C-alpha positions in Angstrom: 58.9 82.4 101.5 60.2 78.9 101.7 63.7 77.8 100.5 64.3 75.1 97.9 67.2 72.6 98.1 68.8 71.3 94.9 71.7 68.7 95.4 74.4 69.1 92.7 76.3 65.8 92.4 80.0 66.4 91.8 82.0 63.3 92.6 81.5 59.8 94.0 83.9 57.6 96.0 84.0 54.2 97.6 85.1 54.0 101.3 85.5 51.2 103.8 82.2 50.4 105.5 83.3 51.1 109.1 84.1 54.8 108.2 80.4 55.3 107.5 78.7 52.8 109.9 80.2 52.6 113.4 81.8 49.2 114.0 79.8 47.7 111.1 80.1 46.7 107.5 83.7 45.5 107.7 83.4 43.6 104.4 81.8 46.4 102.5 82.9 49.4 100.4 80.2 52.0 100.7 79.5 54.5 97.9 79.3 58.1 98.9 78.6 61.1 96.7 80.1 64.6 97.1 77.5 67.3 96.6 77.2 71.0 96.6 73.6 72.0 97.7 72.0 75.0 95.9 69.5 76.8 98.2 67.1 79.3 96.7 64.6 81.7 98.1 63.1 84.7 96.4 65.9 87.2 96.3 68.6 84.8 97.7 70.9 82.1 96.3 73.1 80.3 98.7 75.5 77.4 98.2 76.5 74.7 100.7 80.0 73.4 100.0 82.1 73.7 96.8 83.4 70.2 96.1 86.8 69.0 95.2 89.7 70.9 93.5 89.8 70.5 89.8 93.1 68.6 90.1 92.6 65.9 92.8 95.2 63.5 91.5 97.4 63.7 94.6 94.4 63.4 96.9 93.2 60.3 95.0 96.7 58.7 95.4 96.7 59.3 99.1 93.1 58.0 99.5 93.9 54.8 97.6 97.0 54.2 99.7 94.9 54.4 102.9 91.6 52.9 101.7 92.4 50.6 98.9 92.7 50.6 95.1 88.9 50.6 94.7 88.6 54.0 96.4 89.3 57.4 94.9 87.1 60.2 93.6 85.5 60.0 90.2 83.2 62.5 88.5 79.5 62.1 89.2 78.4 65.1 87.2 79.6 68.3 85.6 81.9 70.6 87.5 80.4 73.1 89.9 81.1 76.1 87.6 79.3 74.4 84.7 76.3 73.4 86.9 75.9 76.9 88.2 76.2 78.3 84.7 73.6 75.9 83.4 71.2 77.3 86.0 72.2 80.9 85.4 72.9 81.5 89.1 75.7 82.8 91.1 75.5 82.4 94.9 75.6 85.4 97.1 76.7 83.3 100.1 78.6 80.1 100.6 78.2 78.0 103.8 80.8 75.3 104.6 79.9 72.1 106.5 83.5 71.2 107.1 87.0 72.2 106.0 87.7 69.0 104.1 89.0 69.1 100.5 85.5 67.9 99.3 83.9 71.1 100.7 86.7 73.7 100.2 88.4 72.4 97.1 86.6 74.4 94.5 86.1 77.7 96.4 87.8 79.3 93.4 84.5 78.7 91.5 82.8 81.2 93.9 85.7 83.6 94.3 84.6 86.8 96.1 81.4 85.3 97.5 81.2 85.7 101.3 81.8 82.5 103.4 80.1 81.3 106.5 82.2 78.9 108.6 82.5 77.3 112.0 84.3 79.4 114.6 85.7 76.2 116.2 87.0 75.2 112.8 88.9 78.4 112.4 90.3 78.0 116.0 91.4 74.5 115.0 93.3 75.9 112.0 95.2 78.2 114.3 95.8 75.6 117.0 94.8 72.1 116.0 92.9 70.0 118.5 94.3 66.8 116.9 97.3 67.4 114.7 97.0 64.0 113.0 93.5 65.0 111.7 94.3 68.4 110.3 93.2 68.8 106.6 96.0 69.9 104.3 94.8 73.2 102.8 96.4 75.4 100.2 97.5 78.8 101.6 94.8 80.5 99.5 92.1 78.3 100.9 93.4 78.7 104.5 93.5 82.5 104.2 90.0 82.6 102.8 88.6 80.4 105.6 90.3 82.6 108.3 88.8 85.7 106.6 85.3 84.2 106.5 82.4 85.1 108.9 82.9 82.7 111.9 79.8 81.4 113.6 80.1 80.3 117.2 77.4 77.8 118.1 74.4 78.9 116.0 73.2 81.8 113.9 70.2 82.5 111.7 72.0 83.6 108.5 68.8 84.6 106.7 65.1 84.0 107.5 64.6 80.3 107.5 68.3 79.4 107.2 70.3 78.4 110.3 74.0 77.5 110.6 75.1 75.4 113.5 78.5 74.3 114.8 78.3 70.5 115.5 81.8 69.0 115.5 81.5 65.2 115.8 83.2 64.4 112.5 85.8 67.2 112.4 86.2 70.4 114.5 84.9 72.5 111.6 81.8 70.3 111.0 78.6 72.1 110.8 74.9 71.7 110.0 72.5 73.8 108.0 68.8 73.9 108.9 66.6 75.0 106.0 62.9 75.9 106.1 61.2 74.5 103.0 57.7 73.9 101.7 58.1 70.3 102.7 59.1 71.2 106.3 62.3 72.0 108.2 65.2 70.0 106.7 68.8 69.6 108.1 71.9 69.0 106.1 74.6 67.9 108.6 78.2 67.0 108.0 78.2 63.9 110.4 75.1 62.4 108.8 76.4 60.7 105.7 73.8 58.2 104.5 70.2 57.2 105.0 71.5 53.9 106.5 72.9 55.9 109.5 69.4 57.1 110.3 67.3 54.1 109.3 69.6 51.6 111.1 70.4 53.9 114.0 74.2 53.6 113.4 76.6 56.4 114.2 79.1 57.7 111.7 82.2 55.5 112.0 84.5 58.5 111.5 83.2 60.3 114.6 84.8 61.7 117.7 82.4 59.6 119.8 79.4 57.5 118.8 77.4 59.0 121.7 77.9 62.5 120.4 76.5 61.5 117.0 73.4 60.0 118.6 72.8 63.1 120.7 73.3 65.3 117.7 70.7 63.4 115.6 68.2 63.4 118.5 68.7 67.2 118.7 68.0 67.6 115.0 65.0 65.3 115.3 63.5 67.6 118.0 64.0 70.6 115.7 63.5 69.3 112.2 61.1 67.2 110.1 63.8 65.4 108.2 67.6 65.1 107.5 69.0 65.2 104.0 72.1 62.9 104.3 75.0 64.8 103.0 76.7 62.0 101.0 73.9 59.5 100.2 73.9 58.4 96.5 70.1 59.0 96.6 69.8 62.6 97.8 66.4 62.8 99.4 65.4 63.8 103.0 64.7 61.1 105.4 61.7 62.0 107.6 62.2 61.6 111.4 59.4 59.0 111.4 61.6 56.7 109.3 64.6 56.8 111.6 65.5 54.0 113.9 63.6 54.0 117.2 66.9 54.6 119.1 67.0 58.1 117.5 63.7 59.2 118.9 64.0 62.8 120.1 
């Protein structure tokens, strides 16, 4: 039985162009959307990410200090609890594509639901690879992450649902590969927008551009499309539409 993917828009934000497009778009502020993704298959409901904390005032102040007054998160839809309630669903599993505040911030909305996380991400919590890049987590969120099921490298969580450690953006960055009626679709933390794929431009906020290109080529060899994780238009981009430099 194939899975379905439903993006749940939670917040939107403007960020400096070079964060999204490697060494490009210096004069642009690019809009990103923070989603949770609801995955459903007969007998299973899973959630990718949880969105921001309810009170993100301090986070917005810090972001505007670094990225300019035009930045900061604003609502793009109802809160995660309301959206789940409207669909009369409660996930039985949550998969996290990173440990950022835009993925872990509302874990309270799915309290008690088992988590799947990157093993490298948990190791980074205990001994940071880059201290300057550590996400500030509340003690409750940190404890919950460290108590989660840790996946080293890759694991098939359920039939047709794979979780992969990928890094590139953050040590905890991960991808989820989902078998759907439309083909095999990947949702990957380092692939922000359709422009990254169509223009063949690595994520600006990446450990190395070469790692990003290798990652996308790997996904292209395994998947039919990537659903960019923050694009304002949440639709899969088939590999045939990617830039020629990303050919697997």
